[in-house]
C-alpha angles and dihedrals in degrees: 000000000000126000120207135168122217128186091343094309124118114229131177114211118202108198122185136166111247135171119337094008095294122146126218126210121194112192117188116198139198119179147161136197116200109184148109095265100041129010114180147125120228142191131183147117141233131212125202129183133183142090116298097008088157087079092074138055093206133282122294114261140197110249137278091044147097111313123268130156105199086225119134138169126235113277119211090210138002114319124184142165143174122226141188134176146170131209133183123199134194101211116206096173137007112176091202091060102026096044128221115358096217104033140036113276144154113291144162130223103270125212110236095207116057133160145190134212116198130184136164150121138258132202126187129191112187105298099355124084126187118192130182120192131179117200125197117189132189120240112288098199140024113269094028102142100196126031117235115269119174142155133226125203116188127186114187132183123196114217 
């Protein structure tokens, strides 16, 4: 078992060798965001599998989301992994849906309970890392016809 901290959050990583020499990381997460833009509490977990997953601290993400640093260590050969994660949030305030905090403003009826499902793959060759993530989110407000679904492509180079 390996314990890491990332962006001020405590995470326990359980790594174990499974079939074909692949490792598995399970990263539980609890978080909170007190602020004037977003105020929420969150819980979730992420699972990664592949050879040499210790070379990476998780893919970068668009916030609010599961944690990921976008940091990776130099790989002497090709390193890769697949990942998936879920997160649920109890949203107390979202300025983009609730409107201005201190004055009357346009707003919509916000859903308190929202969630994300994220999955993707990463491949690293020496100092270059390419990561693809797909994010599916539940509806954030009443009357939202289509849930959010977006992709993230990250290309990183380590100097």
